[in-house]
C-alpha positions as CSV (number, residue, x, y, z in Angstrom):
1,M,95.4,77.7,104.0
2,Q,96.6,76.3,100.7
3,L,99.1,78.6,99.0
4,D,99.1,78.2,95.2
5,T,100.5,81.5,94.0
6,V,103.8,83.4,94.5
7,I,104.3,87.0,93.6
8,F,107.7,88.7,93.5
9,D,108.8,92.3,93.8
10,I,111.6,93.3,91.4
11,D,113.8,96.2,92.6
12,G,116.3,95.0,95.2
13,L,114.9,91.5,95.2
14,L,115.5,90.1,91.7
15,V,118.1,92.6,90.6
16,D,120.5,94.7,92.7
17,S,119.0,97.9,91.4
18,E,118.3,99.8,94.6
19,P,121.9,101.3,94.7
20,L,121.4,102.2,91.0
21,W,118.1,104.0,91.7
22,N,120.0,105.8,94.5
23,H,122.8,106.8,92.1
24,A,120.4,107.9,89.4
25,A,118.3,110.0,91.8
26,A,121.5,111.6,93.3
27,E,122.8,112.6,89.8
28,V,119.5,114.1,88.8
29,F,118.7,115.7,92.2
30,K,122.1,117.3,92.3
31,Q,121.0,119.5,89.3
32,Y,118.4,120.9,91.7
33,G,120.7,121.4,94.7
34,V,119.4,118.4,96.5
35,N,121.7,115.9,98.3
36,L,120.0,113.0,100.2
37,T,121.6,111.2,103.0
38,E,121.5,107.4,102.9
39,E,119.0,107.4,105.7
40,Q,116.8,109.8,103.9
41,Y,116.9,107.8,100.7
42,N,116.2,104.5,102.6
43,S,113.1,106.1,104.2
44,T,111.4,106.3,100.8
45,T,112.6,103.0,99.4
46,G,109.7,101.2,97.7
47,L,107.8,104.3,96.6
48,R,107.1,105.0,92.9
49,T,109.5,107.4,91.3
50,K,106.9,110.1,91.0
51,E,106.0,109.8,94.7
52,F,109.7,109.7,95.6
53,V,110.4,112.9,93.6
54,Q,107.3,114.7,94.9
55,W,108.1,113.8,98.5
56,W,111.7,115.2,98.4
57,F,110.8,118.2,96.2
58,N,108.1,119.2,98.7
59,Y,110.6,118.5,101.6
60,F,113.2,120.8,100.1
61,N,110.5,123.4,98.9
62,I,111.5,123.1,95.3
63,G,108.0,123.2,93.9
64,D,106.3,120.8,91.4
65,T,106.8,122.4,88.0
66,E,109.7,120.0,87.2
67,L,108.2,116.8,88.7
68,K,107.5,114.9,85.5
69,V,110.8,116.0,83.9
70,V,112.8,114.8,86.9
71,E,110.8,111.5,87.1
72,K,111.6,110.7,83.5
73,K,115.2,111.7,83.9
74,I,115.6,109.3,86.8
75,V,113.8,106.4,85.2
76,D,115.7,106.8,81.9
77,L,119.0,106.9,83.7
78,V,118.3,104.0,86.0
79,L,117.3,101.8,83.0
80,Q,120.6,102.6,81.4
81,K,122.5,101.8,84.6
82,I,120.6,98.5,85.2
83,E,121.2,97.3,81.7
84,S,124.9,98.2,81.7
85,T,125.9,97.4,85.3
86,G,123.0,95.7,87.1
87,N,123.5,92.3,88.7
88,V,120.9,89.5,89.1
89,M,120.5,88.7,92.8
90,P,121.6,85.3,94.1
91,G,119.1,82.6,94.0
92,V,116.8,84.0,91.3
93,P,116.9,81.1,88.9
94,Y,116.6,78.7,91.8
95,I,113.6,80.3,93.5
96,F,111.6,80.5,90.2
97,D,112.4,76.8,89.5
98,F,111.5,75.9,93.1
99,F,107.9,77.3,92.7
100,Q,107.5,76.1,89.1
101,K,108.2,72.5,90.2
102,R,105.4,72.9,92.8
103,N,102.9,74.1,90.2
104,F,102.6,77.6,91.7
105,K,101.3,80.4,89.6
106,I,104.0,83.0,89.4
107,G,103.7,86.8,89.0
108,L,105.5,90.1,89.5
109,A,104.2,93.2,91.3
110,T,106.3,96.3,91.3
111,S,106.2,100.1,91.7
112,S,108.5,100.4,88.8
113,P,107.4,101.2,85.2
114,P,106.7,98.4,82.6
115,E,110.0,99.2,80.8
116,L,111.9,98.0,83.9
117,I,109.8,94.8,84.2
118,E,110.6,94.0,80.6
119,L,114.3,94.7,81.1
120,V,114.5,92.5,84.3
121,I,112.7,89.6,82.7
122,K,115.2,89.8,79.8
123,M,118.2,90.0,82.2
124,T,117.1,87.2,84.5
125,G,115.6,84.8,82.0
126,I,112.4,84.3,84.0
127,G,110.1,85.0,81.2
128,P,108.9,81.3,80.8
129,Y,107.9,81.3,84.5
130,V,106.0,84.6,84.8
131,K,102.3,84.4,84.0
132,A,101.4,88.0,85.0
133,A,103.2,91.2,85.7
134,A,101.6,94.2,87.4
135,S,103.0,97.7,87.6
136,A,101.8,100.4,90.0
137,E,103.1,103.2,87.8
138,D,99.7,104.4,86.6
139,L,97.6,103.3,89.7
140,P,96.1,106.0,91.9
141,Y,98.4,104.7,94.7
142,G,101.6,102.7,94.8
143,K,103.1,100.6,97.5
144,P,102.5,100.6,100.5
145,H,98.9,100.5,99.1
146,P,98.0,96.9,98.2
147,Q,96.4,97.5,94.8
148,V,99.3,96.4,92.7
149,Y,99.4,93.0,94.6
150,L,95.6,92.6,94.3
151,N,95.8,93.4,90.6
152,C,98.5,90.8,90.1
153,A,96.5,88.2,92.0
154,S,93.5,89.0,89.9
155,M,95.5,88.6,86.6
156,L,96.6,85.2,87.9
157,G,93.1,84.1,88.9
158,S,94.2,83.7,92.5
159,H,92.6,84.6,95.8
160,P,94.8,87.0,97.8
161,T,94.9,84.7,100.8
162,H,96.4,82.0,98.6
163,C,99.3,84.2,97.6
164,L,102.9,84.3,99.0
165,C,104.9,87.5,98.3
166,F,108.6,88.1,98.3
167,E,109.7,91.7,99.1
168,D,112.9,93.6,100.1
169,S,111.4,96.9,101.4
170,F,109.2,97.8,104.3
171,N,106.7,99.6,102.0
172,G,106.4,96.5,99.9
173,L,105.9,94.4,103.0
174,V,103.1,96.6,104.1
175,A,101.5,96.4,100.7
176,A,101.6,92.6,100.7
177,K,100.2,92.3,104.2
178,A,97.5,94.9,103.4
179,A,96.5,92.6,100.5
180,R,96.1,89.8,103.1
181,M,98.9,87.9,101.5
182,K,101.8,86.0,103.2
183,C,105.1,87.8,102.9
184,V,108.7,86.7,103.0
185,I,111.1,89.6,103.4
186,V,114.6,89.5,102.0
187,P,116.2,92.8,103.2
188,H,119.3,94.3,101.8
189,V,122.3,93.4,103.9
190,T,122.4,97.0,105.3
191,Q,118.9,96.7,106.6
192,Q,118.9,93.2,108.1
193,K,118.5,94.6,111.6
194,D,115.5,96.8,110.8
195,E,112.9,95.8,113.5
196,R,110.0,96.7,111.3
197,F,110.6,93.5,109.3
198,G,109.3,91.6,112.2
199,A,105.8,92.2,110.6
200,A,106.8,89.7,107.8
201,D,105.8,86.0,108.0
202,L,109.4,85.1,107.4
203,K,112.7,86.9,107.0
204,I,115.6,85.4,105.1
205,S,119.0,86.7,104.0
206,S,118.8,85.4,100.4
207,L,116.4,83.9,97.9
208,Q,118.7,80.9,97.6
209,N,118.1,80.1,101.3
210,F,114.4,79.5,100.8
211,G,113.4,75.8,100.9
212,E,110.6,73.4,101.6
213,L,110.8,74.0,105.4
214,H,110.3,77.7,104.9
215,L,107.3,77.1,102.6
216,N,105.7,74.9,105.3
217,L,106.3,77.6,107.9
218,V,104.4,80.2,106.0
219,S,101.6,78.0,104.6
């Protein structure tokens, strides 16, 4: 199989935003008497904000009248946090240059809203590399459903089986594999030992560690 396309997730992969999503959610949830443990939060990593809110509001029997309000509060707060304190992950300029030099079509596929895509492109300077960006925000289903990856591949004019994806979450990994794409998982340091990541085609500790040998292994 000849890979000619690479698609990247955003949160936790290109920017260290997952802790900021956690902090934003904690601040907003506290207003409703909800305090998630780290384990609880990690169990819903990779879901869209509206699904994340709905899941925990149902779990804590809060009801759904405030769902849209809470979703907007969290998104607005996390955008502020990412812009003011967010860090670009190690290896981002390198990995985009790596695939650009090999004439790969490059795209982004995320559960996050378009506003975050725009912010991250601005923060990382990857705009010249990215030929398509797909958000699952308004799709019927977000990750782990594969639609956002399939949409991105379609926007790039690529067949799903010619695509390589980079992810940091299990839900994202499931979405990529369900789309019949190859997937490299780059877990957060706290989740390196999660055995579920064995479903990926390759697991690495950082984007900057990916090289020609790895590309050959997944091709």
